PAZAMAR-93513 format. One line per 3 residues: for each residue x, y, z of C-alpha. Coordinates in steps of 0.05 Angstrom, whole numbers. Layout:
<recs>
X/Y/Z ~ ...
</recs>
This chain:
<recs>
167/173/-660 ~ 230/159/-651 ~ 268/185/-576
276/256/-588 ~ 340/287/-562 ~ 341/238/-508
337/291/-455 ~ 276/264/-429 ~ 270/190/-414
189/196/-387 ~ 147/253/-400 ~ 76/260/-390
25/319/-421 ~ -43/326/-382 ~ -43/249/-356
-107/231/-325 ~ -135/168/-306 ~ -215/158/-284
-229/96/-261 ~ -302/80/-269 ~ -360/30/-240
-401/-15/-272 ~ -446/35/-308 ~ -393/67/-335
-396/126/-286 ~ -336/160/-253 ~ -325/139/-191
-249/150/-175 ~ -196/201/-213 ~ -122/170/-191
-88/207/-234 ~ -108/277/-250 ~ -81/318/-310
-1/296/-284 ~ 53/327/-322 ~ 124/295/-306
191/293/-336 ~ 248/241/-318 ~ 314/261/-347
363/216/-377 ~ 414/189/-325 ~ 375/220/-262
347/191/-200 ~ 275/211/-191 ~ 233/200/-121
164/196/-133 ~ 124/210/-63 ~ 58/211/-38
19/182/20 ~ -28/123/13 ~ -84/120/-48
-50/194/-87 ~ -31/158/-145 ~ 34/129/-151
13/54/-172 ~ -31/80/-221 ~ 25/121/-252
69/64/-244 ~ 21/17/-290 ~ -2/80/-333
74/84/-345 ~ 94/11/-358 ~ 25/8/-407
-16/-42/-362 ~ -68/13/-363 ~ -86/53/-406
-106/137/-391 ~ -172/174/-392 ~ -137/220/-428
-63/256/-445 ~ -6/228/-465 ~ 55/183/-444
122/172/-478 ~ 179/120/-454 ~ 241/139/-496
207/172/-532 ~ 148/125/-550 ~ 86/103/-525
89/59/-459 ~ 54/-4/-497 ~ 106/-7/-561
144/-66/-556 ~ 207/-34/-580 ~ 216/-5/-518
191/-66/-469 ~ 266/-91/-471 ~ 296/-21/-456
256/-24/-382 ~ 267/-54/-320 ~ 216/-56/-268
210/-81/-188 ~ 141/-81/-170 ~ 121/-70/-99
103/-146/-78 ~ 152/-196/-109 ~ 107/-246/-154
161/-296/-171 ~ 147/-375/-188 ~ 161/-410/-116
192/-466/-148 ~ 252/-440/-190 ~ 308/-426/-148
346/-358/-161 ~ 392/-387/-215 ~ 331/-412/-262
285/-344/-244 ~ 342/-304/-277 ~ 350/-361/-332
281/-352/-341 ~ 275/-282/-353 ~ 340/-274/-396
305/-327/-439 ~ 248/-277/-448 ~ 293/-220/-462
325/-259/-514 ~ 397/-256/-480 ~ 441/-307/-513
462/-362/-476 ~ 536/-346/-455 ~ 520/-272/-430
450/-292/-399 ~ 493/-348/-359 ~ 550/-291/-346
492/-240/-326 ~ 455/-294/-279 ~ 512/-310/-235
543/-238/-234 ~ 473/-210/-210 ~ 457/-268/-157
532/-246/-133 ~ 508/-173/-129 ~ 446/-179/-83
482/-226/-41 ~ 440/-286/-54 ~ 504/-331/-75
495/-379/-7 ~ 427/-394/-27 ~ 425/-390/-102
394/-466/-111 ~ 337/-455/-59 ~ 274/-453/-77
243/-389/-77 ~ 192/-410/-35 ~ 243/-411/20
268/-340/7 ~ 250/-294/66 ~ 214/-224/37
277/-189/42 ~ 315/-245/-2 ~ 253/-237/-51
266/-166/-58 ~ 339/-184/-75 ~ 327/-230/-137
265/-182/-157 ~ 315/-132/-164 ~ 366/-177/-200
309/-201/-242 ~ 295/-115/-261 ~ 366/-115/-276
375/-180/-320 ~ 367/-136/-385 ~ 412/-75/-364
355/-34/-382 ~ 361/43/-398 ~ 305/50/-348
292/23/-284 ~ 222/29/-249 ~ 220/13/-168
164/11/-130 ~ 182/5/-54 ~ 248/-36/-63
278/-37/10 ~ 217/-56/33 ~ 236/-118/84
300/-100/73 ~ 345/-104/135 ~ 392/-44/145
455/-71/112 ~ 412/-96/48 ~ 375/-29/50
449/8/45 ~ 472/-42/-5 ~ 403/-27/-53
424/46/-53 ~ 492/40/-65 ~ 469/-7/-126
419/53/-149 ~ 475/102/-139 ~ 516/59/-185
469/49/-239 ~ 461/129/-239 ~ 535/130/-245
524/83/-313 ~ 483/125/-343 ~ 416/92/-323
351/126/-305 ~ 309/106/-248 ~ 242/125/-226
230/104/-153 ~ 168/97/-103 ~ 181/100/-26
154/113/32 ~ 220/112/77 ~ 238/182/67
307/173/86 ~ 320/142/34 ~ 292/180/-20
331/229/8 ~ 406/201/-3 ~ 402/176/-66
348/213/-109 ~ 364/281/-151 ~ 301/312/-157
238/293/-125 ~ 164/301/-134 ~ 107/304/-88
35/270/-115 ~ -33/283/-74 ~ -97/268/-97
-67/250/-163 ~ -29/313/-176 ~ 38/327/-177
41/393/-127 ~ 120/396/-114 ~ 174/380/-162
251/402/-154 ~ 322/386/-137 ~ 327/350/-67
373/402/-37 ~ 331/459/-68 ~ 272/440/-36
299/413/30 ~ 335/497/38 ~ 296/535/81
307/597/49 ~ 277/641/102 ~ 335/637/140
417/635/135 ~ 469/592/169 ~ 541/607/185
576/549/182 ~ 646/567/223 ~ 704/521/256
707/497/322 ~ 709/557/379 ~ 715/563/446
650/588/483 ~ 680/657/491 ~ 698/665/420
622/645/405 ~ 597/698/451 ~ 634/747/408
613/712/350 ~ 540/715/369 ~ 548/783/377
580/812/319 ~ 537/785/267 ~ 521/841/227
607/845/212 ~ 656/807/175 ~ 693/752/221
762/757/186 ~ 772/682/172 ~ 765/657/94
734/592/126 ~ 662/604/124 ~ 605/577/92
543/616/84 ~ 484/571/62 ~ 411/555/82
388/503/143 ~ 359/442/103 ~ 284/401/139
299/336/142 ~ 261/307/74 ~ 195/273/122
185/338/158 ~ 179/375/83 ~ 144/319/61
90/325/114 ~ 89/396/106 ~ 76/397/36
20/347/38 ~ -21/382/97 ~ -25/441/48
-43/396/-11 ~ -98/373/46 ~ -118/451/55
-123/468/-13 ~ -163/399/-34 ~ -187/367/22
-226/305/-27 ~ -178/245/-42 ~ -185/178/-59
-133/154/-21 ~ -119/150/54 ~ -143/206/98
-127/230/171 ~ -146/176/223 ~ -185/200/287
-195/166/349 ~ -264/145/362 ~ -284/132/441
-343/109/421 ~ -309/41/392 ~ -270/20/447
-295/8/526 ~ -262/44/583 ~ -236/-5/624
-253/8/702 ~ -192/15/754 ~ -190/-31/812
-209/5/881 ~ -136/8/921 ~ -131/17/995
-175/56/1034 ~ -231/54/971 ~ -225/-17/975
-241/-27/1044 ~ -295/23/1048 ~ -328/-18/987
-320/-84/1024 ~ -348/-50/1090 ~ -403/-7/1071
-477/-36/1079 ~ -512/-59/1013 ~ -581/-22/998
-642/-35/1023 ~ -675/-26/952 ~ -627/-62/914
-642/-121/966 ~ -705/-117/967 ~ -710/-121/886
-654/-172/877 ~ -701/-226/906 ~ -758/-210/865
-722/-220/804 ~ -680/-281/825 ~ -753/-309/835
-792/-288/772 ~ -722/-303/727 ~ -728/-372/710
-660/-405/707 ~ -636/-420/632 ~ -624/-496/633
-551/-513/622 ~ -515/-554/568 ~ -513/-614/615
-595/-615/632 ~ -603/-608/548 ~ -558/-671/545
-589/-716/594 ~ -654/-695/585 ~ -692/-758/561
-712/-767/482 ~ -781/-754/465 ~ -811/-831/433
-820/-829/363 ~ -899/-832/347 ~ -926/-902/324
-911/-921/254 ~ -985/-918/238 ~ -998/-851/260
-944/-825/225 ~ -963/-855/165 ~ -1032/-818/167
-1008/-753/187 ~ -958/-762/123 ~ -1014/-779/81
-1061/-724/103 ~ -1000/-683/95 ~ -1000/-708/23
-1073/-691/8 ~ -1071/-625/25 ~ -1010/-610/-20
-1040/-642/-78 ~ -1098/-603/-66 ~ -1067/-539/-61
-1015/-552/-129 ~ -1089/-568/-164 ~ -1118/-505/-146
-1056/-465/-163 ~ -1051/-498/-232 ~ -1129/-488/-247
-1110/-413/-232 ~ -1052/-415/-282 ~ -1092/-459/-336
-1154/-415/-331 ~ -1192/-481/-309 ~ -1205/-442/-238
-1281/-442/-249 ~ -1307/-513/-238 ~ -1371/-536/-266
-1432/-555/-230 ~ -1435/-638/-215 ~ -1496/-642/-237
-1478/-620/-310
</recs>
């Protein structure tokens, strides 16, 4: 099946993935009838709490897992079709690269895997290293890279083949604010060049800055999907944007909101939530509708797990505690308890105790022969029972 109309780069229908145990019994339904469509040239953000099915969805889209039911189309073809592999770039959540290669060797290796011609490969390797800000560390082995530097080189390897579709799993993890800003600018530049990007991230501010549309996963289901601006707009409220007014003018405008203000510099819209607030509200609504999930749930503090530290007495309480006489019953009980309890031997007493003298050789040999005779008798008895020879004949026969 070729790439149809080119409108959707990713398309899934009733996509379901159920993990089974050793006896093939259903254990966890990680993805539940997922219907996802990602348009060409857009940045789509896939959000969800831990265990909601984001990583499983990524692996299904890459062909690393087989779906239990449903179907997937990537660039108009099944995800395991080799003809779409060199059209995809992927940055996993953890950067798994060869630690003894430097940045140039790493990118050259992935360029060879994608069969990029030598001249084009050398040009792209140098340009990508400059783009991700690793020019000064291009000759250092990757084992000496920090986590943020490893994310940068991982992003470069995802772009070495100039992919049409880029899958990014937590692209800004471990990056400093400057690196995060650079990665977000890079994503926006890729969108300008017609690339399609699907990204998963827990940093909702990053998603809000770069994504055109978002979808919220919970318990393997897609609960909400749509443009960021529309989803964050609060339709039940109306917002007026006016030029800066004096306090007196603000009071007059507040009193006459139902009437026209008489100026053209007025914008009427809807106040927007922050994406993190919207995300938490959607997840809470999904949790109320479907409390059972294979992912992370709500944590609850258990007081029985922790010892409560007693506060030290201060001032008058400390003086009264020191000056108060001891209880008679406790004084009488303590000597009796100390008299009955035997002191435990210390480590020094054990070390200083005289060693027991070993038995004489003759006594040791006699004891060994006696144990050997007993073991031999026991073995013969067991063998007789196993071979049916347990009934012995009389001695006079």
